[in-house]
N, C-alpha and C positions, 0 to 999 in steps of 0.2 A: 067634347073632344077630350077633356081631362079624364073621364071615365075610361076611355079607350087606352090612354097611356097607363093608367093604373092597372088595367087588365093585362096589358102587355108586360108591365113590370112584374106582376104576379106570376105570369107564365114563365118569364125569364128566370125568376127566382126559383120556381118549382123545378125547372129544367136543370138549373145549376146544382140544386140539392140532389136531384136524382143522379146526375152525372158524376158528382163528387163521391158518391157512395158513403159507407159508414166505416167505422173502425174495425169492423168484422172482416176477416179474410176468408174467402171461399173460392175454390176452384173446382171446375168439373173434372172428372177423371181423364178426359181427352187432353186437356191442356196442362195438367199437373206435371207430367214428366218434362215438358218443355220449359216450365217455369220454376223448377225446383231451386235454381240458383237464386231466385228472387224471394224465396221463402225465408222467414226468420229462423234462426238456429233452433229455437224450441219447437217449431213446427217440424223441422227436419228430424229432430231427435224422436219425436212422437211417431212420425212415419217410419223411421228406421226401426224403432222398437216393434212396431206392428209387423213390418216385413220380416224381422228376425223371428217373430213368433210364427209367422206363416212358413218360413223356411225350415223351422224346427219341426214342422209337420203338425202344428197345434191349431189348425184352422177351426176346429170345433170349439176351442176355448174362446176364440174371437166371436163366434156366433152368439155367445152369451152376453156380449157387450161389456167386457170388463174394463176396469181402470188398469192401464198399463204402466204408467209412471206417476207416482204420487209422493213427492212432486217430480217434475222433470229435473234431472241433474243440472246443477249450475243455474237453474231458473226456479227458485223456491216459490215464486208467486204463480207458477203455471203447473197444470196437471195434464195428463194425456189419457183420454177416454175413447173407447170404441163404441160406436153406435150404428144402428142400421139406417140405411137411406133408401126408402123413406123410414122415418122413425117408427119403432114398435114399442108396445107397452113395456117390455122388459128394459128398454133404455131409460125409463123413468123410475126404475126400481133403485132405491138408495143403496142396496146391497151391491149393485153393479157399478156404482158411481165412485169417484175418487173422494176419499174421506177428507183430505186436506181442503178440497173445494167446499164440501158440505159443511165443514166445521168453521170455515172462514180463514183458515191458515193460508190458503191460496185463493187468489181473487180472479184468476183467468184459467181458461181451459182450451185445449186443442181437442177437437173431436175428429176422429177418422172413421171411415167405414170399415166393415168387416173385410174389405178388399184392400185396406190401407190407403185409401184415397182421402184427401182432406175434405171434410165436410165444412168445418168452420173453426176459427180461432177467435175467441172472445175474451 
């Protein structure tokens, strides 16, 4: 009977870890607009920067997966990067990534899609 309790405790612990999630923030595009008030300021700055680029008619620049904010203003430990979802090889090119993150000046990044939807914030 003790083995059954141990198994039950293991299943409970696994479910708790699964439900609690990680420190990574990620939203799909359908829920993002509804939840923008819940997003951290650095995430909103990244999304806004991307949207400003789109509104300026520079969507082709976003297709290259550029670094938009290096660092994010008032958040020197964060950068803002554009990537494809699903990820493409060009997203792994250091030339397209934020230099502050690559050199260790910044330790976190916000990644948005070419449509300015949050992919993740780590």
